C-alpha positions in Angstrom: 143.9 85.6 91.8 142.9 87.8 94.8 146.0 90.0 95.4 144.6 92.8 97.5 145.9 93.7 100.9 143.7 93.4 104.0 144.1 96.0 106.7 141.9 95.2 109.7 141.1 97.7 112.5 138.5 99.0 114.8 139.0 102.4 113.3 137.6 104.2 116.4 138.0 106.6 114.8 139.8 106.1 111.5 142.6 108.7 111.1 145.0 109.9 108.6 147.7 107.6 109.8 145.6 104.5 108.9 145.1 105.8 105.4 148.7 106.8 105.0 150.0 103.4 106.0 147.5 101.5 103.8 148.3 103.6 100.7 152.1 103.3 101.3 151.9 99.6 101.7 149.7 99.3 98.6 152.3 101.2 96.5 155.3 99.3 98.0 153.8 95.9 97.1 152.1 96.9 93.9 148.6 95.9 95.1 145.5 96.6 93.2 143.7 97.8 96.4 143.8 97.6 100.2 140.5 96.5 101.8 140.0 98.3 105.1 138.3 95.6 107.1 136.2 97.0 110.0 136.6 94.9 113.1 133.2 94.6 114.8 134.3 93.2 118.2 137.8 91.9 118.3 138.3 90.0 121.6 141.9 91.2 122.2 140.9 94.9 122.0 139.3 97.1 124.6 135.6 97.9 124.3 134.8 100.3 121.6 133.5 103.8 122.5 131.4 104.2 119.4 128.9 102.0 117.5 129.7 99.9 114.5 127.4 102.1 112.4 129.3 105.3 113.2 132.7 103.7 112.7 131.5 102.3 109.3 130.2 105.7 108.2 133.5 107.3 109.1 135.5 104.6 107.4 133.5 105.2 104.2 134.1 108.9 104.4 137.9 108.5 105.0 138.3 106.2 102.0 136.5 108.5 99.6 139.8 110.4 99.0 141.7 107.2 98.2 140.4 105.3 95.2 142.5 102.2 96.0 141.4 102.0 99.6 138.1 100.0 99.9 136.0 100.0 103.0 135.0 96.4 103.8 132.3 95.2 106.2 133.0 91.5 105.8 133.7 90.8 109.4 130.4 92.4 110.4 128.4 90.5 107.8 130.2 87.2 108.6 130.0 87.7 112.3 133.8 87.2 112.6 135.6 88.1 115.9 138.9 86.4 115.2 141.5 87.1 112.5 141.9 83.4 111.7 138.1 83.1 110.9 138.3 86.3 108.7 141.2 84.9 106.8 139.5 81.5 106.2 136.3 83.3 105.1 138.2 85.5 102.6 139.9 82.5 101.2 136.6 80.7 100.8 134.8 83.8 99.3 137.5 84.5 96.7 138.6 80.9 95.9 142.2 81.7 96.7 144.6 82.5 99.6 146.7 84.9 97.6 146.5 88.0 99.8 148.4 90.0 102.5 147.3 90.9 106.0 148.6 94.3 107.1 149.1 95.1 110.7 151.3 97.2 113.0 154.1 95.9 115.1 152.2 96.7 118.2 149.5 94.2 117.1 152.1 91.7 115.7 153.8 91.2 119.0 150.4 90.2 120.6 149.9 87.3 118.1 150.5 84.5 120.6 147.3 85.8 122.4 145.2 85.3 119.2 143.1 82.3 118.5 144.9 79.7 116.4 147.7 82.1 115.7 150.0 79.3 114.5 147.7 78.8 111.5 147.6 82.4 110.2 150.4 82.0 107.7 148.5 79.1 106.1 146.0 81.6 104.8 148.1 84.7 104.0 151.4 86.5 104.3 151.9 89.3 106.8 153.1 92.8 106.2 154.1 94.3 109.6 154.3 98.1 109.7 157.0 99.7 111.9 155.3 101.5 114.8 158.3 101.9 117.1 158.0 98.6 118.9 161.2 97.0 120.2 162.8 95.5 117.0 164.3 92.6 119.0 160.9 91.6 120.2 159.5 91.8 116.7 162.3 89.6 115.4 161.7 87.1 118.1 157.9 86.9 117.4 158.6 86.6 113.6 161.0 83.6 114.2 158.5 82.0 116.5 155.6 82.4 114.1 157.5 81.0 111.2 158.6 78.0 113.3 155.2 77.3 114.7 153.4 77.7 111.4 155.5 75.2 109.4 154.1 76.5 106.1 155.0 74.9 102.8 155.7 77.8 100.6 154.4 78.0 97.1 156.1 80.5 94.7 152.7 81.2 93.1 151.0 82.2 96.3 151.6 85.1 98.7 151.3 82.7 101.7 153.6 81.9 104.5 156.0 84.9 104.7 156.4 87.8 107.2 157.7 91.1 105.8 158.7 93.8 108.3 158.2 97.1 106.4 160.3 100.0 107.6 157.7 102.7 107.2 158.0 106.0 109.0 154.6 106.4 110.5 153.0 109.7 111.5 152.5 109.7 115.3 148.7 109.5 115.4 146.6 107.1 117.5 142.9 106.7 117.8 143.2 106.6 121.6 144.9 110.0 121.6 142.2 111.4 119.2 139.4 110.2 121.5 141.2 111.8 124.5 141.5 115.1 122.6 137.9 115.1 121.6 136.8 114.3 125.2 138.9 117.2 126.5 137.9 119.6 123.7 141.4 119.8 122.2 142.2 120.3 118.5 142.5 117.3 116.2 143.6 119.3 113.2 145.9 117.4 111.0 144.9 114.1 112.5 141.5 113.4 110.8 140.1 113.6 107.3 138.0 116.8 107.2 134.9 114.8 106.4 135.5 112.4 109.3 136.1 115.4 111.6 132.8 116.9 110.4 130.9 113.7 111.0 132.3 113.4 114.5 131.2 117.0 115.2 127.7 116.6 113.6 127.0 113.5 115.7 128.8 114.7 118.9 130.9 111.5 119.1 133.6 110.8 121.7 132.4 113.7 123.9 131.7 111.7 127.0 
């Protein structure tokens, strides 16, 4: 059975907070691995400031220090732009739907804006990471998702549930890092050293 976690993101750039969250979730749920799925062009996000190639190289570098975090380019290879399509493709590729999709509360509360969001729990279960979003709003969205999904639960499959994980996250964001880099401010303690070196070598996020 495919029991990995899937953690999707634009990783623009990937930072220590992403890796911290993925590894803590993996440990908490006793997963074999968390696949860090690079989003090529998600429609609900703002335009990316760096190319897929650079973001992929940085993702590979960041995962080198975490043997159970696996960089994954499936969305790029499959041409997926929507989470529901990615979930279906993973289920088809692995012959099972026994996996978790990991996301932050800030993404979770935007679910009604996603394509076919009512079907997401038919293909996985969700692990929602605490990122200081209003807890009442999160609970409201969880209730709505479970109601709209109408999933028949199977005890053998990790499908159809929503787990809110109270995880104290480091206050790091890719948008803040991009701003710091544009303004020439320090990013010490925010990025893996190899990622920081790659950004400097390729003069990324400077404009």
